C-alpha atoms as one frame of an Amber mdcrd trajectory, in Angstrom:
protein
 -23.749  -0.752  13.228 -25.194   2.150  11.270 -24.245   3.312   7.802 -22.269
   6.309   8.995 -20.105   4.030  10.940 -19.736   1.564   8.295 -18.726   4.303
   5.861 -16.219   5.730   8.070 -14.733   2.215   8.686 -14.472   1.506   4.871
 -12.709   4.905   4.402 -10.214   4.216   7.361  -9.463   0.792   5.712  -8.811
   2.457   2.243  -6.429   5.009   3.847  -4.448   2.547   5.824  -4.166   0.459
   2.522  -3.114   3.458   0.578  -0.509   4.266   3.243   0.638   0.604   3.400
   1.163   0.267  -0.298   3.025   3.618  -0.145   5.134   2.514   2.590   6.230
  -0.540   0.399   7.060   1.616  -2.599   9.110   3.854  -0.681  11.209   0.788
   1.046  11.868  -0.589  -2.236  13.008   2.714  -3.850  15.250   3.184  -0.787
  16.545  -0.454  -0.709  17.107  -1.936  -3.873  18.482  -4.881  -2.577  15.339
  -6.061  -1.207  13.903  -6.318  -4.764  13.058 -10.104  -5.573  12.582 -11.371
  -1.967   8.947 -10.969  -1.830   7.251 -11.038  -5.338   4.103  -9.529  -4.062
   6.134  -6.461  -2.905   7.689  -6.150  -6.146   4.422  -6.211  -7.776   3.068
  -3.554  -5.736   6.160  -1.392  -6.212   5.915  -1.779 -10.105   2.326  -1.404
 -10.462   1.379   1.203  -7.883   4.601   2.958  -7.718   3.908   5.393 -10.133
   0.599   6.483  -8.600   2.097   7.066  -5.015
């Protein structure tokens, strides 16, 4: 793999991670009853939510 291809793959992975975290935060914002079910999602919502 050439360096340009690797850089694109890394950027794409970062974008997907950002989108997924944003989706978790949005879901927990809309559906408060889901809080406390999956601690990792709560952690994302509390610590990343302000940035999304």
